[in-house]
C-alpha positions as CSV (number, residue, x, y, z in Angstrom):
1,X,-79.1,219.8,114.5
2,X,-77.9,217.4,111.8
3,X,-79.4,217.0,108.4
4,X,-81.4,214.1,107.4
5,X,-79.7,211.6,105.4
6,X,-80.9,211.4,101.6
7,X,-81.1,207.4,102.2
8,X,-83.9,208.5,104.9
9,X,-85.9,211.2,102.5
10,X,-83.5,214.1,103.3
11,X,-82.1,216.2,100.4
12,X,-79.1,215.0,98.6
13,X,-75.6,216.6,99.2
14,X,-74.7,216.7,95.7
15,X,-77.8,217.3,93.0
16,X,-75.6,218.2,90.0
17,X,-73.7,215.8,88.2
18,X,-70.1,215.5,88.2
19,X,-67.5,215.9,85.2
20,X,-68.6,213.3,82.0
21,X,-66.2,210.9,80.8
22,X,-64.7,211.0,77.9
23,X,-63.9,214.8,77.4
24,X,-64.0,215.6,73.7
25,X,-64.5,218.5,71.2
26,X,-64.4,219.8,67.5
27,X,-60.7,219.2,67.7
28,X,-61.0,215.3,68.3
29,X,-63.7,215.2,65.3
30,X,-61.4,217.3,62.9
31,X,-58.3,215.0,63.8
32,X,-60.5,211.9,63.2
33,X,-62.0,213.2,60.1
34,X,-58.3,213.9,58.7
35,X,-57.5,210.4,59.6
36,X,-60.6,209.2,57.8
37,X,-60.0,211.5,54.7
38,X,-56.4,210.6,54.2
39,X,-57.3,207.0,53.1
40,X,-54.3,205.9,55.4
41,X,-56.4,203.9,58.1
42,X,-53.6,201.5,59.2
43,X,-50.2,202.3,61.0
44,X,-48.2,200.9,58.2
45,X,-48.8,203.7,56.1
46,X,-50.4,206.3,58.6
47,X,-48.5,209.1,60.6
48,X,-50.9,209.4,63.5
49,X,-49.7,206.3,65.7
50,X,-46.3,207.2,64.9
51,X,-46.6,210.6,66.3
52,X,-48.6,209.5,69.2
53,X,-45.9,207.1,70.1
54,X,-43.2,209.6,69.9
55,X,-45.0,211.9,71.9
56,X,-46.3,209.6,74.6
57,X,-42.7,208.3,74.9
58,X,-41.3,211.6,75.2
59,X,-43.8,212.5,78.0
60,X,-43.1,209.8,80.3
61,X,-39.1,209.8,79.9
62,X,-39.0,206.9,77.5
63,X,-37.0,206.3,74.4
64,X,-39.4,204.1,72.6
65,X,-43.2,203.6,72.8
66,X,-44.9,200.9,70.7
67,X,-48.8,201.3,70.4
68,X,-50.8,197.9,70.6
69,X,-54.4,196.9,70.4
70,X,-55.0,196.7,74.1
71,X,-53.3,197.1,77.5
72,X,-53.7,193.2,78.1
73,X,-51.6,192.3,75.0
74,X,-49.4,195.2,75.9
75,X,-48.2,193.3,79.1
76,X,-48.3,190.0,77.5
77,X,-45.9,191.5,74.4
78,X,-43.5,192.7,77.3
79,X,-43.5,189.4,78.8
80,X,-42.6,187.6,75.3
81,X,-40.0,190.3,74.3
82,X,-38.5,189.8,77.8
83,X,-37.9,185.9,76.9
84,X,-40.1,184.5,79.6
85,X,-40.3,180.8,79.1
86,X,-43.2,178.3,79.5
87,X,-43.7,177.9,83.2
88,X,-41.5,180.1,84.7
89,X,-42.9,182.3,87.4
90,X,-43.9,186.0,87.3
91,X,-44.8,187.8,90.5
92,X,-48.1,190.1,90.8
93,X,-50.6,192.0,93.0
94,X,-53.8,190.1,94.0
95,X,-55.6,193.7,94.0
96,X,-55.6,194.6,90.6
97,X,-57.7,194.1,87.2
98,X,-57.6,190.5,86.0
99,X,-55.3,191.3,82.8
100,X,-52.3,191.7,85.0
101,X,-52.2,188.1,85.7
102,X,-54.0,186.5,82.8
103,X,-51.3,188.2,80.3
104,X,-49.1,186.0,82.4
105,X,-51.0,182.9,81.8
106,X,-51.2,184.0,78.0
107,X,-47.5,184.2,77.8
108,X,-47.2,180.4,79.0
109,X,-45.7,181.6,82.6
110,X,-47.3,181.2,86.0
111,X,-48.9,184.1,88.0
112,X,-47.5,184.2,91.7
113,X,-49.5,186.3,94.3
114,X,-47.6,188.6,96.4
115,X,-49.8,190.8,99.0
116,X,-50.1,194.5,98.7
117,X,-49.4,197.3,101.5
118,X,-52.6,198.0,103.5
119,X,-52.2,201.7,103.3
120,X,-50.6,202.2,99.9
121,X,-52.8,199.4,98.2
122,X,-49.7,198.6,96.0
123,X,-47.4,195.7,95.9
124,X,-45.7,194.8,99.6
125,X,-41.7,194.6,98.7
126,X,-41.4,192.0,101.6
127,X,-44.2,190.1,100.3
128,X,-42.4,190.0,96.8
129,X,-39.1,188.9,98.2
130,X,-41.0,186.0,100.1
131,X,-42.5,185.0,97.0
132,X,-39.4,184.4,94.7
133,X,-38.5,181.0,94.0
134,X,-35.7,179.5,91.5
135,X,-38.5,179.8,88.8
136,X,-39.2,183.6,89.4
137,X,-38.2,185.7,86.2
138,X,-40.3,188.8,86.5
139,X,-42.4,190.9,88.7
140,X,-45.3,193.1,87.7
141,X,-45.7,196.0,89.9
142,X,-49.2,197.8,89.2
143,X,-49.0,201.7,89.9
144,X,-52.5,201.2,91.5
145,X,-55.1,204.1,91.1
146,X,-52.3,206.3,89.3
147,X,-49.8,206.2,92.7
148,X,-46.4,204.7,91.8
149,X,-45.6,201.7,93.6
150,X,-42.1,201.4,95.8
151,X,-39.9,201.0,92.7
152,X,-36.7,201.6,94.5
153,X,-37.5,198.5,96.8
154,X,-38.7,196.6,93.5
155,X,-36.1,197.4,91.6
156,X,-33.4,196.6,94.3
157,X,-35.0,193.1,94.7
158,X,-35.0,192.5,91.0
159,X,-31.4,193.4,91.0
160,X,-30.6,191.1,93.7
161,X,-32.5,188.0,91.9
162,X,-31.7,189.1,88.6
163,X,-35.4,189.7,87.5
164,X,-37.1,191.6,85.1
165,X,-39.6,194.5,86.1
166,X,-42.5,195.3,83.7
167,X,-44.5,198.5,85.1
168,X,-48.3,198.1,84.9
169,X,-49.1,201.7,84.3
170,X,-52.8,201.0,83.0
171,X,-54.0,203.5,85.7
172,X,-51.1,205.9,85.7
173,X,-50.7,208.0,82.7
174,X,-48.6,211.2,83.5
175,X,-47.9,210.0,86.9
176,X,-44.3,210.4,88.4
177,X,-42.2,208.7,90.6
178,X,-39.2,211.1,91.9
179,X,-40.1,213.2,88.8
180,X,-39.5,210.3,86.6
181,X,-42.3,209.5,84.3
182,X,-43.7,206.0,85.0
183,X,-43.3,203.3,82.6
184,X,-39.6,204.2,82.4
185,X,-38.4,203.1,85.8
186,X,-38.7,199.3,85.2
187,X,-37.5,197.5,82.1
188,X,-40.4,198.0,80.2
189,X,-44.1,199.8,81.1
190,X,-47.5,199.0,79.9
191,X,-50.5,201.3,79.4
192,X,-53.9,200.9,78.7
193,X,-56.4,203.5,76.7
194,X,-59.3,201.3,77.7
195,X,-62.7,203.6,77.9
196,X,-62.3,204.0,81.4
197,X,-58.6,205.1,81.4
198,X,-57.3,208.8,81.9
199,X,-56.2,208.9,78.4
200,X,-58.4,206.9,76.0
201,X,-59.4,205.8,72.5
202,X,-61.8,203.5,73.5
203,X,-59.4,200.6,73.3
204,X,-55.6,200.5,72.7
205,X,-52.5,200.2,74.7
206,X,-48.8,201.1,74.4
207,X,-45.5,199.5,75.7
208,X,-42.7,201.6,76.9
209,X,-39.0,201.1,77.4
210,X,-35.5,202.7,77.3
211,X,-34.0,199.5,76.1
212,X,-33.3,199.2,72.4
213,X,-33.3,195.7,72.1
214,X,-36.4,195.4,73.7
215,X,-38.2,197.7,72.0
216,X,-37.1,196.1,68.9
217,X,-38.4,192.5,70.3
218,X,-41.5,194.3,71.2
219,X,-42.0,195.9,67.8
220,X,-41.5,192.5,65.8
221,X,-44.2,190.8,68.1
222,X,-46.5,193.3,67.4
223,X,-45.9,193.4,63.8
224,X,-46.3,189.7,62.8
225,X,-42.5,188.9,63.7
226,X,-41.0,191.0,61.1
227,X,-37.7,192.6,61.9
228,X,-35.9,195.9,60.7
229,X,-34.4,195.3,57.2
230,X,-36.2,192.0,56.7
231,X,-38.3,190.8,53.7
232,X,-42.3,191.6,54.0
233,X,-43.2,188.1,54.4
234,X,-40.4,187.0,56.8
235,X,-41.5,186.3,60.0
236,X,-39.0,185.2,63.0
237,X,-41.2,184.7,66.1
238,X,-44.6,183.7,67.2
239,X,-46.6,186.5,66.9
240,X,-49.4,188.3,65.4
241,X,-50.9,192.0,64.0
242,X,-51.2,193.6,67.5
243,X,-50.9,196.9,65.7
244,X,-52.7,200.2,66.9
245,X,-55.1,201.6,64.2
246,X,-55.0,205.2,62.8
247,X,-58.4,206.1,64.0
248,X,-57.3,205.5,67.6
249,X,-53.8,207.1,67.0
250,X,-55.8,210.5,65.9
251,X,-57.6,210.5,69.1
252,X,-55.2,209.7,71.1
253,X,-53.0,212.8,69.8
254,X,-55.7,215.2,70.6
255,X,-56.7,213.5,74.2
256,X,-53.1,213.7,74.6
257,X,-53.1,217.4,74.4
258,X,-55.1,217.4,77.4
259,X,-53.5,215.2,79.8
260,X,-50.9,217.2,81.4
261,X,-53.5,219.7,82.7
262,X,-55.9,216.8,83.7
263,X,-53.3,215.0,85.4
264,X,-52.7,218.3,87.3
265,X,-56.1,219.0,87.8
266,X,-56.5,215.1,89.2
267,X,-53.6,215.3,91.4
268,X,-54.7,218.7,93.2
269,X,-58.1,217.5,93.8
270,X,-57.2,214.3,94.9
271,X,-54.7,215.6,97.6
272,X,-57.5,218.1,98.7
273,X,-60.1,215.5,99.1
274,X,-57.7,213.0,101.0
275,X,-56.8,215.7,103.5
276,X,-60.7,216.3,104.2
277,X,-61.3,212.8,104.5
278,X,-58.6,211.7,106.6
279,X,-60.1,213.9,108.9
280,X,-63.1,211.5,109.6
281,X,-62.9,208.8,112.0
282,X,-62.6,205.5,110.0
283,X,-61.8,206.9,106.6
284,X,-58.2,206.2,105.4
285,X,-57.5,207.5,102.0
286,X,-54.6,205.9,99.9
287,X,-51.4,206.9,101.5
288,X,-49.3,209.0,99.4
289,X,-45.7,208.3,99.5
290,X,-42.7,210.5,99.5
291,X,-41.4,209.7,96.2
292,X,-44.9,210.2,94.3
293,X,-44.3,213.6,92.7
294,X,-47.3,213.2,91.0
295,X,-50.5,211.0,91.3
296,X,-52.7,210.4,88.3
297,X,-55.7,209.6,90.3
298,X,-57.4,207.2,88.0
299,X,-58.9,206.2,91.0
300,X,-59.4,207.7,94.6
301,X,-58.8,204.8,96.8
302,X,-59.9,204.8,100.4
303,X,-60.5,202.1,103.3
304,X,-63.2,202.2,105.6
305,X,-62.9,200.8,109.2
306,X,-66.1,200.1,110.3
307,X,-65.4,199.9,114.1
308,X,-63.8,203.3,114.1
309,X,-66.5,204.9,111.8
310,X,-69.5,203.3,113.3
311,X,-71.1,201.7,110.4
312,X,-70.3,199.2,108.2
313,X,-68.8,199.6,104.7
314,X,-71.9,198.4,102.6
315,X,-74.1,200.6,104.4
316,X,-71.8,203.6,104.0
317,X,-71.5,203.4,100.5
318,X,-75.5,202.9,100.1
319,X,-75.5,206.2,102.0
320,X,-73.0,208.0,99.7
321,X,-74.8,206.9,96.4
322,X,-78.0,208.3,98.0
323,X,-76.2,211.4,98.7
324,X,-75.2,212.0,95.1
325,X,-71.8,210.5,95.3
326,X,-71.0,207.8,93.0
327,X,-68.8,205.2,94.8
328,X,-67.8,201.6,94.2
329,X,-66.4,199.1,96.8
330,X,-63.9,197.9,94.4
331,X,-62.6,194.5,93.7
332,X,-64.5,192.2,95.6
333,X,-62.5,189.2,95.8
334,X,-58.7,188.7,95.3
335,X,-57.6,187.4,92.0
336,X,-56.4,184.5,93.3
337,X,-59.9,183.3,94.4
338,X,-61.3,184.1,90.8
339,X,-62.6,180.8,89.6
340,X,-60.4,180.6,86.6
341,X,-57.7,180.4,89.4
342,X,-59.4,178.2,91.8
343,X,-60.2,175.9,88.9
344,X,-56.7,176.0,86.8
345,X,-58.9,177.0,84.2
346,X,-55.8,177.5,81.8
347,X,-56.5,175.3,78.7
348,X,-53.4,173.8,77.3
349,X,-51.2,176.7,78.5
350,X,-49.4,175.2,81.8
351,X,-49.6,171.4,81.3
352,X,-47.0,171.0,84.1
353,X,-47.8,173.9,86.5
354,X,-51.8,172.8,86.6
355,X,-50.5,169.7,88.3
356,X,-48.8,171.7,91.2
357,X,-50.6,175.0,91.8
358,X,-53.4,175.5,94.2
359,X,-54.7,178.9,94.3
360,X,-57.1,177.7,96.9
361,X,-54.2,177.9,99.3
362,X,-53.0,181.4,98.8
363,X,-53.5,183.6,101.4
364,X,-52.7,187.7,101.1
365,X,-54.2,188.8,104.4
366,X,-54.0,192.6,103.2
367,X,-55.6,192.1,100.0
368,X,-58.4,190.0,101.8
369,X,-59.0,192.9,104.1
370,X,-59.3,195.6,101.4
371,X,-61.7,193.3,99.3
372,X,-64.0,191.9,101.9
373,X,-64.3,194.8,104.7
374,X,-62.6,198.0,103.6
375,X,-62.0,198.9,100.3
376,X,-63.8,201.5,98.1
377,X,-63.1,204.2,95.4
378,X,-64.3,207.0,93.3
379,X,-63.5,207.5,89.8
380,X,-61.3,209.7,87.9
381,X,-63.8,212.1,86.2
382,X,-65.2,213.1,89.5
383,X,-61.5,214.8,90.0
384,X,-61.7,216.8,86.8
385,X,-64.1,219.4,88.5
386,X,-63.3,222.0,90.9
387,X,-62.4,222.1,94.5
388,X,-66.1,222.8,95.3
389,X,-66.9,219.3,93.8
390,X,-64.5,217.8,96.6
391,X,-66.3,220.1,99.1
392,X,-69.6,218.3,98.3
393,X,-68.2,214.9,98.7
394,X,-66.2,215.5,101.9
395,X,-69.7,217.1,103.1
396,X,-71.7,213.9,102.3
397,X,-69.1,211.9,104.2
398,X,-69.4,214.2,107.0
399,X,-73.0,213.9,107.1
400,X,-73.1,210.3,106.9
401,X,-70.5,210.3,109.9
402,X,-73.0,212.4,111.8
403,X,-75.9,210.3,111.6
404,X,-74.0,207.0,111.7
405,X,-76.1,205.8,114.7
406,X,-79.2,205.9,112.4
407,X,-77.4,203.5,109.9
408,X,-78.1,200.8,112.2
409,X,-81.5,200.5,110.3
410,X,-80.0,199.6,107.1
411,X,-78.1,196.4,108.5
């Protein structure tokens, strides 16, 4: 005898809350108070940000890390440091947050969308190769949900066409590809410390690189165009003050103390849940690649194939929420179908490109299937609990599948 679904008045599978986010204690408070009481609140005369930069770089196998105000700015500075010129093209995925593409526009370049792999949700190298034109200068692979993109294939394409690779690792703190920290594999990496991220200070970002010249260029751009050894009021490039503040640096230093253990916990729980859910017809967790030595699980991505499960994505998500499992359908539309791209609402940035761009003609079938029919995710803090939490989630899926014939009432 099957249990009555919560959406029809039955008992919830999960009645207690999952782990809340952010995680903090008195150590965060003490460090923040230390920064406050030091009277050194800015990066220029404090020590918190510089310490964090050194530690974050080391953890991600990088020589350099430059803390900045947010993850969007870190992408834009990386593009500017690389010398991307106006109207040149940068290949990006369409299944990601808006900033991956708008940072390209803010750098006066043109975002070109390549499709994602249906199973991994990451950039499809074949689609990347097909998107290259004489104007292409860079590729921004997103390590979607914290799983490394296919960096070997992407770097091979970049080498063949003399392109720059900037890793968008906003989801991927502590993740690794063939035992190498993400952010160290391409020419530069970009991370975010926005509130939802696996490492957070509310807002903030960082650029990583192993290239001395690129690091110096990023430091100059994030510090009003100043250069090492130059005068204080000597400015060499168009830039601004994008420096990370000491209060954020203090929080990030204590949060970083937890990241290794938290990432190991997320990865363990994510793999455990993926194994359980993959046994349910029509549920396909994000496929883990052989090169992924650690997944950050900023998100737990999965696809719902309605024909195999026996119910639509919308109804399944509704039923999961009723069972006490907070779940999202993810990005509802590909980036190229956002109004700003359909309307070429780029202001003065791309005067020539605006006359030749027609994002309404772009089609990435895998991304469209994920957005429109199949994609869903669970958020990272859920994976900081124990295996019993994963069991509750799996039980909710199983309960819904067993009662799938009743869900027609919700259509």
